Every structure is written in structure tokens, then in C-alpha cells.
N, C-alpha and C positions, 0 to 999 in steps of 0.2 A: 650466593645470589648470582643469577646469570648476568653476564655483561651485556651492555647495550650493543645491539647490532644496528649500526647506523643505516645500512641498506634496508633491512626489514622495517626499521622504524620509519624511514622515509616512505616506504611503500604504504604503510598503514596511514600515515598522515595524508598522503595523496588520495588514498582510497576514501578516507573520511570526507575529504573535500569534495570528491566526486559524488558521494552519496548525499551530501548536503545540497549539491546542485540539483539533485532530483526533485527536491520540494519546490523550488521556483519553476522547474520544468513541468512539474505536475500542475502548478497554478496556471501555466500557459495552456497546457493540454486540456485541463478541465474548463478553463475560461473560454477557450475556443469552442468547446462542445456545447456550452450553454447558449441561451438566447442573449442578444445584445444587452438587454436590460438586467442581466444577472451576472455579467462577467466580473464586475468588481467584487461582488459578494463571494463568488467562488474563489477568486484569488485571495481575498482576505481570510477566508476560512483556512486555506493552506498556509498562509504566512503567519497567522496567529498561532497555528499549531507549532510552528517553528519556535515561537517565543515561549509558549506554555511548556512544551515538552523539555526544552533545554533547561529551564529552571527546575522543573519537577525531577529531572534526571539527576541533577546535582544534589537536590535535597533528599529524595527517597528512592527515586527510580532505580538507580544502580544498586542500592542496598537490597532492594527486593529482587532484582534480576540476577544478581551475582552473589551478594553477601560476602562472606569471607572465602568463598571458593571451595569450602569443604564438602558441600552437598549433604550436610547432616540432616537437613529438613527436606521432605519430598515436595513441598508446595511453594515455599518462598525462602529467600535468603535472610540473613541476619540484618535487621533494620539498624542495629547499632554500629555495624561495621564500617560502612562507607558513607555515613551521613555527611553531607557537605563536601564529599570527595577530598577531605583533608589529606588523605594518604598520598594523593598524587603530588603534593608539595615536597615529598621525599624524592628528590630528583634522581636518586639512585634506584628507585623501584622499577623493576622491569619484569616482563612476563614473556618468556621465550625470546628474549632479546629486544622486545618492543617496550617502550616506556609506558608507564601507567596512564599518563595523560593522553597519549595517542590512543590507547585501547579504550579508555573511557569515552573519548570523543567519537570514536568509531561506533561504539554501542549506542551513544546518544543519537547519532544521525539515523540509525535504524529505527529507533523509537519515534523520531519525528515523522519520517515518511510514512510509517505504519498508521499513525493517527490521521495524517493528512489524507490518506487514501479514502477514509470513510466518508469524507465530506461530499464526494461526488454523488452519493446516493440521495442526498437531501437538498440538491440544488434547487433554487428558485423560491423555497418556502420556509426554511428553518430560521428562527431568530438567531442573530449573531451571538447574543448574550447566552442563549441556551447552548449553542455550539461550544462556546468557551468553557462552560461548566462541564458539559459532556466530555469534551476532550481531556480536561484535567482529571475527571473521575476515571475515565476509561483507561488512560495510560497507567494509572496507579493500580486499579483493581483488575485489569485484564492483561494489558501488554506486558508489564513488568513480571507478574507471576508466570505467564506463559513463556516468556523468554527464559526464566529460571527453569521451568519444567524441561525445556528443549535443550538449552545450552549451559545452564548454571549448575547442573548436578541434581536436578529434580527427577520426578518419577518417569518422565518420558525418556530422558537420557539414560536412566537406569535400565529401561527396557531394551536398550541398544538401538533405538530409533535414530536414523540419520537424517539430518536437515542441514545441508551444507551452508545455505545462506538465507533461509527464511521462508520456504514454501508454506510450512505449518505455522511458524511463529509470527510471520509478517502477513502474508497474503491471504491464506485461508482465514486467519484470525481477523484481519481487517474486513474481509468480505462478509463474514458472518455477522460482525458488528454492524456493518452497513445495512444488512437485511433487517436486523432487529430495530435499528433506529428508523429506517424508512417506513416500517410498519407502524411505528408509533406516530411519526409525523404525518403520515397519510399521503394520499395522492395529490398531485398538483391539480389546480383547477383546469378542467378541460383536457385532462391527461390523455384520454383515449381518442378524442376528436380534434384536439388543438395541434398547432404546428410547433413542435419542439426541436426542429432540426438545428444542427450546429450553426452558429452565426458566422464563424470565422475559421474555415478549414486551414488556411495558411498558419494561423496561430496553433492549431492542433498539430500540424507537422513540425513546427518549431519545438513545441513541448515534447512531442514524441522523440525528436532527435536528442534533446537534452536528457530525457529519461534513459534512452538507449545508451548514450555516452556515460551517464552517471552509473548505469547498471554494471558496467565493467568494474567499477570500484566496489559496488555492492557484492557481486559474485566473486570476482577474482581476489578482492581484498579479504574475503572470508577464508582464504587459505592462511591468513595472518602472517605469512612470510612470502618473500618474493622467490618462489620456487616453482617446481614443475607442476604442482597442483594449481597454482595461480594461473600458469599458462594454459593448462587444460581447461580450467573454469572459464577463462576469457574466450578461448576458442569455441567451447561448447555453447556459451552464451550467444555467440554470433550465429552459429549454424542452426541452432534450435529456433532462434528468432526468424531467420531467413525461411526455414521450413514452415513456420507458423503463418507467415505472410502468404505463402503460396497455398497452404491449406485453406486459409480463410477465403481467399479469392476464388479457389476452386468450389468451395461450398456455395459462395454467392453466385457463381456461374451456373451451377446445377439448379439453383433456386430461381434462376432467371433475373438475377440482379447484376447490373453492369459493374465492371471493375471500378472501384471507387477509392479515393484517397482515405475516406473514413474507414473502409474495410481494411485497407493495407495498414493503417495506423493501429486499428484494433487488433489485427494479427500480430503486430509488433509487441503490443502489451501482453497478449495471450502467450506468445512464445517466451518473452522475458520472464513472466511470472512462472510458467511451467518449468523452465530449466533451473530456476533459482535453487530449489532444494537438492537438485541433482548435479549441479554444475561441475563439481570436482569429483564426482562419483561414477560417471558413466563415460563410455567411449564417444567419440564424435558421431559415429553411426547411430549409437543409442540416442544421442542428443537430437539428431535429425528426426528420428522416429518419434521421440517424445514431443518435439516441437510441432511436427506435422499433425499429430493427433490432437494437440491443443488447438491448432488452427481449425480443426474440423468440429470439435465438440463445443468450443466456446461460442461461435455464432449461433449454434442450435440452443445453447443454454441461455443466451441473451434473449432469444425469442420467447422463452418460457414465461418471462415476466408479464407479457400481455395475456397469456392463457391463464396464469395463476392470479393475476390481478394486483400485483404489488408494483409500486412505482419507484424503481431504482433508476434515478434520472440519468446517470452517466455509466450505468452498467458495471458497477463495482462488484456486484454479486456474480454476474455472468463471466466477468474477466478474472477478477482476483480470487474470489472464493473457489470457483470451479477450476480454474487453471492451477491454483495453489493446491487444491485437493488432488487433482490429477498428477501434478508433479511430485507431490509427496508420496503418493501411492506408486508412481512409476519408479521411484528409487527401489522399491521392493521387487520390481520387474527387471530393470535394466542395469542395476549396479553390478560391477564385476569385482570379484575378490581381489584381483591384482591391484585395483585402484582404491576401492572403498574398504577393503578388509572383510566385507560381507558380499555374498553373491545374491543377486535377485533371482526370481523364479526362472527367468529365461536363460539364466546361466548356471542352472543347477543348484540354486540356493534353497535353503529350508523355507517351508511355508510359514514357519513362526516369524521369521524376519519380515516377510510380506504382511502377515497379519498384524504385527506390531506397528508397522507403518500406517496401516488403515485405522487401527484403534486410536493411535495418537492424533492423527489429523481430525478424525471425527469427534474425538473428545474435546479438542480445542475449539472446533466449530460450534459444538453444543454449548460449551462454557461461555464463549465470547458472545454468541447470540443471546443467551439467557441474561447475562449480566448487562449487555447493551440495552436489551428490552426493559430491564428493571430500571436502569439509570434513566432511560428515556421516559418511562411512565412516571417516575418520581418528578422529573422536570415538568412533564406535561401537566401534572396536577398541583404544581407549586408555582413556578415562574412562567409556565407555558412554553411550548416549543415552536409554535408556528406563528408567522406574521398574519395580519388580518387579510381578509379577502380583497379589500381595497388596495392594500399595499402590494399584494401579490400581482394583481392585475396591472397596477401602475408600474411595478418593477421594484424588486428588492434592493437594487443598488441605491436608488434615490431614497427609499424609505429607511433603510438601515444604515447607509453610509453618507448620504448627501453628495454622492458623486455619480458620474456617468463614465462609462468606458470610452465613449466617443462623443465628439461635439462637431458634427458635420452639417453646417447650415445648407439648406437648399432654398434658393430664391429668398434669401434673407431670413428664413425661419429654420429653427432647429428641427431635425428629424424626430419623429415620434418613436413609439415602441422601445423606449429605453435608450435611444441613441443620442438624443439631444441633451440639453442642460438639465440638471436635476430639478430645478424649479419648474421647468416646463412639463415635467412628467408626472408630478405628484398632484393628485386632486387637492382642492382647497382643504377639505376636512382631514386629509391625511397629513398635509403640512402642519396643520394646527395641532 
């Protein structure tokens, strides 16, 4: 049995804490992007994902995602192996010098943020109770099996596909689920004609900063040891994100849009997502190119929702699915044999490696989309997925949570549009 390496163990503990911070950061980021009368609901959807997934991970999540580590089954792990995570109480159990408890916690944090990402697509109109059930079902039926396929010895890993920190397993996966769920829930009232601009850009910047900070644990922590790969992953995460910001702002400039905080923050997310699967597999120059391309294609992808007619409220599809797909495919282009063990097409690699990267990410997107669609439809025709029209117009915060994000009186009266006290915002028949 390997001996505990206290340095590597400390690195994974710190990385797990950084990844956990990403979920409250996402709550702030998403909350600022919504209207004032929806900020509480958006934050609650993120926070309850933290509660749900943590428990599910202990009960069955890790069993499905990892099993006994043998990879004997191509689709999911052994449910009987890690139920309740009792094995971590053997304090001598280590994997590569890292304690079992630290590794389990690290994997749990990935599952949490993946589920929380989906919530942004259905801002303003999805029942909180339906979200709770959806999140529980999706993490069991989609995230955990996909994590096994990619990292636990499943069929994707057997193909030789590389996903350093989750472009396929996390971001493309969550983005595809967001699209399926958004189609089931439907468009917001007045979607094409109404004002859905972010109500609090400073909150968006704070959330972006916390996400960026936590992402270093997400990507560099995925080296699993405090070594040169971790350092490379951290560096690549930084420069790819920087390039994506500039790429996004350049596209906005070409389209006649003034340089904006919203554009810069969106560029940050696009770059972070795109570099995730490639963080420890490409050179810094490759990371810059990868990030810059993400910064160009993602704003164009975001604009497609208006042409195609689906209401992805906070652009989970255009950012996470598109950038996740691009980053996963880009591994097959930019990876170098010296770093990754496999060379991408641009460095003389085999086409089969590139093709397998494409096959894997598209298969995950298709599976996640279909299962999310099915879960959503089951909920729609049983408990219902959408709040009433009156509740949506009054504000989902008051209707679903009895709270308001702000209470700023003007001339002795609370502000409307979801900013004042809950009682002031909900029509009489809604309160009843």
C-alpha cells in the first residue's frame, strides 16, 4: 500500500476547497446576471445543488463514478463497492500518496459544480421543487456514469480519450443537459421583447473572480499531485482565459458592441471552460490559441439561441457546452506527445486520436441531452416544472422563497420589480 504523501494530500485538500468555492461563486455570477426579482432563486438553485449532490455522492455517486477502480464494466462502477464511502474510514487507504477521503471530497466538488451549472439555463421560471428532483436524478443517471466513462475505467477512457479536468465530463455534459431542460421548461414570458439585462454587474464580477480563483484548484488539482503538470495546468488556465477575454472583446468590437464588463466576464468563463480538458496536456502557446478561439466562437454561439428560438437564460449552452466541446476537440489538435503522451493533429499525431476525442464529447452531449429531456418531461407531466404566469411576472423570489434580494425604500416605499419586500411584490391571489 502506498504511503501517504503529506504534500500531495495537502494539495488535493486545498484544491477540493477551491472547487467548492466555485459553487457560491457561481451563485453570485448567476445571481448578478438575472433580474433583481430572480436573484434569490438563482442562488438557491446553486446552493441546494451543493446539499443534494454531497449526500448523493456519499450514498451512490462515487460508487457509480468509480466503483472498485477495476474498470470491469464499460458503463458504470460497482454500486456495492463504495456505498456510504465506508472505505475512507480506513485512514491508511491512499491512492498515489493521497488519502481516500481527500480524493472522494475532490470528486464530490466536481459533481456539485456540474449540477449547479445547469441551473442558469432555466432562470426566472422553473419550480424550485422540480429543480431539486431534477438535480437529484441527473447526478445519478448522467453525471456519475459519464464520470465513470471518462475517468473511472469506462468506454471513453478505454478509447484513449484525454480529458484533463472535465471539458467532456463536466462542461459539455452540463451544457447539453441545460439545453434539454430549457426546451422542456420553455421560454420566459416576453423573452424576445422583454428586458432581461443583468441587474447587478458588480455581483457578476465578484462571481467571475471567485470562479477564476477556484478554477485553479479545478484544473491544477486534477494533476492529483503537486508536480510539474499542476504548474503547467495552472499557467495554461491563466493564459487561455486571458486570450479568451481579448477574443470576446474583439468579436464584440467587430460587431459594433462597446467593450463591456459583461463581455469580459463571459470571455473569462469561455476561456476557463475551453482550457479545462487540455490544461495539463498542451503548451502555453497552445493554450493561448485554444483560449483565443473560444473567445471568438462562444459569443457567436450565444447569439444562435435567438435564431434557433430556445431560451437559455444565462447562456449555459453557448458558454459551457460549446466551449467544452471545443476544448475537448482541441486536445486532439494541440496536445503534444512530450506532455500528454499523445500528439494532436497539429503536432503530427494520428487522426484516430483526434477522432476519438470528437466521438467521446459528442456521445456525452447526446446522452446528457436525451436523459435531461426525459427527466424534464417526466417532471412536467407529474409535478410540473414551471411556476405560474402570475408568479413569473411578480417575481420567482417572492413566489418560491418569500424573500427578496434587496429592500431599498424610495420615498418611504419599497421598490418594485422584485426589489422591495416580498409581500409588496406578490399579487393577492399569488400570496393566497
